[in-house]
N, CA, C and O atoms as a MOPAC input file, in Angstrom:
PM7 MOZYME 1SCF
protein

 N    -52.25200 1   -60.45700 1    67.48500 1
 C    -51.44000 1   -60.59300 1    66.29000 1
 C    -52.33700 1   -61.05200 1    65.13900 1
 O    -53.15100 1   -61.96200 1    65.28900 1
 N    -52.16900 1   -60.41100 1    64.00700 1
 C    -52.97200 1   -60.78200 1    62.84400 1
 C    -52.41900 1   -62.03400 1    62.20300 1
 O    -51.20600 1   -62.21700 1    62.10100 1
 N    -53.31400 1   -62.88100 1    61.78000 1
 C    -52.92800 1   -64.09700 1    61.08600 1
 C    -52.49400 1   -63.75600 1    59.66700 1
 O    -53.18500 1   -63.00000 1    58.98400 1
 N    -51.36300 1   -64.29500 1    59.20500 1
 C    -50.94100 1   -64.01200 1    57.82500 1
 C    -51.97000 1   -64.52600 1    56.83300 1
 O    -52.55300 1   -65.59400 1    57.02200 1
 N    -52.18400 1   -63.77000 1    55.78900 1
 C    -53.11500 1   -64.18900 1    54.74800 1
 C    -52.38400 1   -64.22700 1    53.42700 1
 O    -51.66200 1   -63.29500 1    53.07200 1
 N    -52.57500 1   -65.28900 1    52.71900 1
 C    -51.96800 1   -65.43900 1    51.40200 1
 C    -53.09800 1   -65.61300 1    50.40100 1
 O    -53.49200 1   -66.73400 1    50.07800 1
 N    -53.60400 1   -64.51000 1    49.92300 1
 C    -54.66200 1   -64.58900 1    48.93700 1
 C    -54.55900 1   -63.41300 1    47.98100 1
 O    -53.85400 1   -62.43700 1    48.23800 1
 N    -55.26300 1   -63.52700 1    46.89800 1
 C    -55.20300 1   -62.50800 1    45.85500 1
 C    -55.62000 1   -61.13700 1    46.37000 1
 O    -54.97100 1   -60.14100 1    46.05000 1
 N    -56.67100 1   -61.06400 1    47.14900 1
 C    -57.15500 1   -59.77800 1    47.65500 1
 C    -56.09600 1   -59.07900 1    48.49500 1
 O    -55.88600 1   -57.87500 1    48.34900 1
 N    -55.43800 1   -59.81000 1    49.36100 1
 C    -54.40300 1   -59.22400 1    50.20700 1
 C    -53.19400 1   -58.77800 1    49.38700 1
 O    -52.64800 1   -57.69900 1    49.61900 1
 N    -52.77900 1   -59.60200 1    48.43300 1
 C    -51.63300 1   -59.25700 1    47.58900 1
 C    -51.93300 1   -57.99400 1    46.78400 1
 O    -51.11400 1   -57.07800 1    46.72700 1
 N    -53.10500 1   -57.95200 1    46.16800 1
 C    -53.47100 1   -56.77500 1    45.36500 1
 C    -53.55600 1   -55.52300 1    46.22200 1
 O    -53.00000 1   -54.48200 1    45.87100 1
 N    -54.25200 1   -55.62800 1    47.34600 1
 C    -54.43200 1   -54.46600 1    48.20800 1
 C    -53.13200 1   -53.93500 1    48.76400 1
 O    -52.96700 1   -52.72500 1    48.91300 1
 N    -52.20300 1   -54.83100 1    49.07300 1
 C    -50.93600 1   -54.38300 1    49.64600 1
 C    -50.14600 1   -53.50500 1    48.67200 1
 O    -49.46100 1   -52.57300 1    49.09100 1
 N    -50.23900 1   -53.79800 1    47.39700 1
 C    -49.52400 1   -52.99200 1    46.39300 1
 C    -50.37200 1   -51.82300 1    45.92700 1
 O    -49.92400 1   -50.67700 1    45.96500 1
 N    -51.59000 1   -52.09900 1    45.48800 1
 C    -52.42100 1   -51.04300 1    44.89700 1
 C    -52.78300 1   -49.96200 1    45.91200 1
 O    -52.82400 1   -48.78200 1    45.56500 1
 N    -53.04600 1   -50.34700 1    47.15000 1
 C    -53.43600 1   -49.36400 1    48.15400 1
 C    -52.26600 1   -48.81600 1    48.94900 1
 O    -52.16400 1   -47.60500 1    49.15000 1
 N    -51.38400 1   -49.69100 1    49.40100 1
 C    -50.34100 1   -49.28600 1    50.34100 1
 C    -48.96600 1   -49.13400 1    49.72700 1
 O    -48.03200 1   -48.72700 1    50.41900 1
 N    -48.80900 1   -49.44600 1    48.45400 1
 C    -47.51900 1   -49.36000 1    47.77300 1
 C    -46.46600 1   -50.23800 1    48.44000 1
 O    -45.29000 1   -49.87400 1    48.48400 1
 N    -46.88200 1   -51.39200 1    48.95900 1
 C    -45.94400 1   -52.32000 1    49.59000 1
 C    -44.93500 1   -52.80500 1    48.56100 1
 O    -45.27600 1   -53.05100 1    47.40400 1
 N    -43.69300 1   -52.93800 1    48.99600 1
 C    -42.63600 1   -53.35200 1    48.09300 1
 C    -41.96200 1   -54.64400 1    48.53000 1
 O    -40.95100 1   -55.05500 1    47.95900 1
 N    -42.53000 1   -55.27900 1    49.54700 1
 C    -42.00000 1   -56.54300 1    50.04100 1
 C    -43.14900 1   -57.53000 1    50.18100 1
 O    -44.20600 1   -57.18900 1    50.71200 1
 N    -42.94700 1   -58.73100 1    49.71400 1
 C    -43.94000 1   -59.79600 1    49.82000 1
 C    -43.32800 1   -60.94100 1    50.60800 1
 O    -42.30800 1   -61.50000 1    50.20300 1
 N    -43.93900 1   -61.29400 1    51.72600 1
 C    -43.43200 1   -62.37900 1    52.57700 1
 C    -44.45300 1   -63.51000 1    52.63100 1
 O    -45.65300 1   -63.28500 1    52.79000 1
 N    -43.94500 1   -64.72700 1    52.49300 1
 C    -44.80900 1   -65.90500 1    52.59800 1
 C    -44.04100 1   -66.99000 1    53.32600 1
 O    -42.85200 1   -67.19300 1    53.08200 1
 N    -44.72300 1   -67.68400 1    54.21900 1
 C    -44.08500 1   -68.75700 1    54.96600 1
 C    -44.07600 1   -70.06400 1    54.18700 1
 O    -45.07000 1   -70.43900 1    53.56400 1
 N    -42.95800 1   -70.74000 1    54.23000 1
 C    -42.79300 1   -71.99800 1    53.49900 1
 C    -43.79000 1   -73.05700 1    53.94900 1
 O    -44.26900 1   -73.84200 1    53.13100 1
 N    -44.10100 1   -73.08600 1    55.21700 1
 C    -45.00500 1   -74.11100 1    55.72800 1
 C    -46.45500 1   -73.64400 1    55.78300 1
 O    -47.31400 1   -74.32900 1    56.33800 1
 N    -46.72300 1   -72.47300 1    55.20200 1
 C    -48.06600 1   -71.89200 1    55.27200 1
 C    -48.77900 1   -71.94600 1    53.93000 1
 O    -50.00200 1   -72.06800 1    53.87600 1
 N    -48.01700 1   -71.85500 1    52.85300 1
 C    -48.61800 1   -71.80100 1    51.51800 1
 C    -47.87900 1   -72.77600 1    50.60000 1
 O    -46.65400 1   -72.88500 1    50.65800 1
 N    -48.61500 1   -73.46700 1    49.77400 1
 C    -48.01900 1   -74.41500 1    48.82800 1
 C    -47.24700 1   -73.65300 1    47.75400 1
 O    -47.62600 1   -72.54700 1    47.36800 1
 N    -46.17000 1   -74.25500 1    47.28100 1
 C    -45.31100 1   -73.60600 1    46.28800 1
 C    -46.06600 1   -73.14700 1    45.03800 1
 O    -45.83500 1   -72.02200 1    44.59300 1
 N    -46.95600 1   -73.95200 1    44.44500 1
 C    -47.66900 1   -73.47000 1    43.25000 1
 C    -48.52000 1   -72.22900 1    43.53100 1
 O    -48.59600 1   -71.32800 1    42.69600 1
 N    -49.15200 1   -72.18100 1    44.68900 1
 C    -49.95000 1   -71.00400 1    45.03700 1
 C    -49.05400 1   -69.80100 1    45.26000 1
 O    -49.40000 1   -68.68900 1    44.86300 1
 N    -47.90700 1   -70.00900 1    45.89100 1
 C    -46.95900 1   -68.91600 1    46.11700 1
 C    -46.46800 1   -68.33900 1    44.79300 1
 O    -46.41100 1   -67.12000 1    44.62700 1
 N    -46.11500 1   -69.20900 1    43.85800 1
 C    -45.64600 1   -68.73100 1    42.55300 1
 C    -46.73800 1   -67.95500 1    41.81300 1
 O    -46.45400 1   -66.96100 1    41.14500 1
 N    -47.96700 1   -68.40700 1    41.93200 1
 C    -49.07400 1   -67.69900 1    41.28200 1
 C    -49.22900 1   -66.29500 1    41.86500 1
 O    -49.43600 1   -65.33300 1    41.12500 1
 N    -49.13000 1   -66.17700 1    43.18300 1
 C    -49.23900 1   -64.85700 1    43.81100 1
 C    -48.05500 1   -63.96200 1    43.44500 1
 O    -48.22000 1   -62.75500 1    43.26800 1
 N    -46.86900 1   -64.54700 1    43.33200 1
 C    -45.69100 1   -63.77000 1    42.92500 1
 C    -45.87000 1   -63.23300 1    41.51800 1
 O    -45.55500 1   -62.07200 1    41.25700 1
 N    -46.37300 1   -64.06200 1    40.60000 1
 C    -46.61800 1   -63.60300 1    39.22300 1
 C    -47.57000 1   -62.41400 1    39.20800 1
 O    -47.35400 1   -61.44700 1    38.47700 1
 N    -48.61800 1   -62.48700 1    40.01100 1
 C    -49.57200 1   -61.37300 1    40.09800 1
 C    -48.89900 1   -60.15500 1    40.71900 1
 O    -49.03600 1   -59.03800 1    40.22000 1
 N    -48.17400 1   -60.37900 1    41.80700 1
 C    -47.49400 1   -59.29900 1    42.54700 1
 C    -46.60100 1   -58.46600 1    41.62000 1
 O    -46.60500 1   -57.23700 1    41.68200 1
 N    -45.84600 1   -59.14100 1    40.77300 1
 C    -44.89300 1   -58.45100 1    39.90700 1
 C    -45.56400 1   -57.57000 1    38.85500 1
 O    -44.93900 1   -56.64400 1    38.33800 1
 N    -46.81600 1   -57.84500 1    38.53600 1
 C    -47.53200 1   -57.04200 1    37.54400 1
 C    -48.31800 1   -55.88200 1    38.15400 1
 O    -48.81400 1   -55.02100 1    37.42800 1
 N    -48.43200 1   -55.85400 1    39.47800 1
 C    -49.24500 1   -54.82300 1    40.13800 1
 C    -48.49300 1   -53.50500 1    40.26200 1
 O    -47.26400 1   -53.47700 1    40.31300 1
 N    -49.24900 1   -52.41800 1    40.30800 1
 C    -48.68300 1   -51.08000 1    40.50900 1
 C    -49.54500 1   -50.34100 1    41.52300 1
 O    -50.75100 1   -50.56600 1    41.61600 1
 N    -48.90900 1   -49.46400 1    42.27400 1
 C    -49.63300 1   -48.64600 1    43.25000 1
 C    -50.58500 1   -47.69300 1    42.53200 1
 O    -50.23700 1   -47.12200 1    41.49800 1
 N    -51.77700 1   -47.52400 1    43.07700 1
 C    -52.77500 1   -46.59700 1    42.53600 1
 C    -52.83200 1   -45.37000 1    43.44000 1
 O    -53.48100 1   -45.41000 1    44.48500 1
 N    -52.16400 1   -44.27600 1    43.05800 1
 C    -52.13900 1   -43.09400 1    43.91600 1
 C    -53.50300 1   -42.42900 1    44.07500 1
 O    -53.67300 1   -41.56800 1    44.93900 1
 N    -54.48000 1   -42.81800 1    43.24800 1
 C    -55.81700 1   -42.24000 1    43.38100 1
 C    -56.70500 1   -43.05200 1    44.32900 1
 O    -57.86600 1   -42.70400 1    44.54600 1
 N    -56.15900 1   -44.13100 1    44.88900 1
 C    -56.94700 1   -44.92500 1    45.83400 1
 C    -57.19500 1   -44.10600 1    47.09700 1
 O    -56.58000 1   -43.05900 1    47.29600 1
 N    -58.08300 1   -44.58000 1    47.93400 1
 C    -58.39100 1   -43.84500 1    49.16400 1
 C    -57.18600 1   -43.75900 1    50.09300 1
 O    -57.14400 1   -42.89500 1    50.96900 1
 N    -56.20800 1   -44.64000 1    49.91400 1
 C    -54.99900 1   -44.60600 1    50.73200 1
 C    -53.90100 1   -43.74500 1    50.10500 1
 O    -52.86800 1   -43.51900 1    50.73400 1
 N    -54.10500 1   -43.27000 1    48.89600 1
 C    -53.09900 1   -42.48100 1    48.19500 1
 C    -52.55800 1   -41.31000 1    48.99100 1
 O    -51.34000 1   -41.15300 1    49.07100 1
 N    -53.41400 1   -40.47300 1    49.58800 1
 C    -52.89800 1   -39.34600 1    50.36600 1
 C    -52.03500 1   -39.77700 1    51.55400 1
 O    -51.04500 1   -39.11800 1    51.87100 1
 N    -52.39900 1   -40.86000 1    52.19800 1
 C    -51.61000 1   -41.34400 1    53.33500 1
 C    -50.24100 1   -41.83700 1    52.88100 1
 O    -49.22800 1   -41.57200 1    53.52900 1
 N    -50.22200 1   -42.55600 1    51.76200 1
 C    -48.95400 1   -43.03300 1    51.22000 1
 C    -48.10400 1   -41.82800 1    50.81300 1
 O    -46.88700 1   -41.84200 1    50.99700 1
 N    -48.73000 1   -40.79200 1    50.26700 1
 C    -48.00800 1   -39.57500 1    49.90400 1
 C    -47.39100 1   -38.89200 1    51.11400 1
 O    -46.27000 1   -38.38800 1    51.03700 1
 N    -48.10400 1   -38.86800 1    52.22300 1
 C    -47.56500 1   -38.27500 1    53.45500 1
 C    -46.35500 1   -39.05100 1    53.94600 1
 O    -45.37100 1   -38.45800 1    54.38900 1
 N    -46.42300 1   -40.36500 1    53.87100 1
 C    -45.28500 1   -41.18700 1    54.29300 1
 C    -44.08700 1   -40.94000 1    53.38600 1
 O    -42.96000 1   -40.81400 1    53.86500 1
 N    -44.32400 1   -40.87100 1    52.07900 1
 C    -43.23600 1   -40.62200 1    51.12700 1
 C    -42.59500 1   -39.25400 1    51.38800 1
 O    -41.37300 1   -39.12000 1    51.33000 1
 N    -43.41400 1   -38.24600 1    51.67500 1
 C    -42.88000 1   -36.90800 1    51.96600 1
 C    -42.04800 1   -36.93200 1    53.24500 1
 O    -40.98300 1   -36.31600 1    53.30100 1
 N    -42.51800 1   -37.62800 1    54.25900 1
 C    -41.78400 1   -37.75100 1    55.51100 1
 C    -40.43100 1   -38.43200 1    55.28000 1
 O    -39.40100 1   -37.97300 1    55.77200 1
 N    -40.45300 1   -39.53500 1    54.52400 1
 C    -39.20900 1   -40.24400 1    54.24300 1
 C    -38.24200 1   -39.37700 1    53.44400 1
 O    -37.03200 1   -39.43900 1    53.66200 1
 N    -38.76000 1   -38.57600 1    52.52800 1
 C    -37.90100 1   -37.68600 1    51.74000 1
 C    -37.22800 1   -36.65700 1    52.63600 1
 O    -36.05700 1   -36.32900 1    52.44500 1
 N    -37.97100 1   -36.15100 1    53.61400 1
 C    -37.38000 1   -35.18200 1    54.54500 1
 C    -36.28600 1   -35.83600 1    55.38700 1
 O    -35.28000 1   -35.19700 1    55.69400 1
 N    -36.46700 1   -37.08100 1    55.75700 1
 C    -35.46600 1   -37.78200 1    56.56100 1
 C    -34.16200 1   -37.98100 1    55.80300 1
 O    -33.07700 1   -37.95500 1    56.38400 1
 N    -34.28600 1   -38.18000 1    54.49600 1
 C    -33.09600 1   -38.48600 1    53.69300 1
 C    -32.51200 1   -37.27500 1    52.98100 1
 O    -31.61300 1   -37.41500 1    52.15200 1
 N    -33.01500 1   -36.09300 1    53.29800 1
 C    -32.45000 1   -34.90600 1    52.61400 1
 C    -31.57000 1   -34.11300 1    53.53700 1
 O    -31.01500 1   -33.09100 1    53.13500 1

């Protein structure tokens, strides 16, 4: 099991590379001021479809579209 990481690099990568739309943080794992700082950053981030993960994210989006049509 991977250890949860609460840092800027992980927050940025989850959105910019993977288009993640959910951010989870444990109350007993990260201090409230640090959590709020990461949330502020999270809300300003956007997925970069030209990243190396862009084609994979596109395949997932196409698959999901087929499921819901």
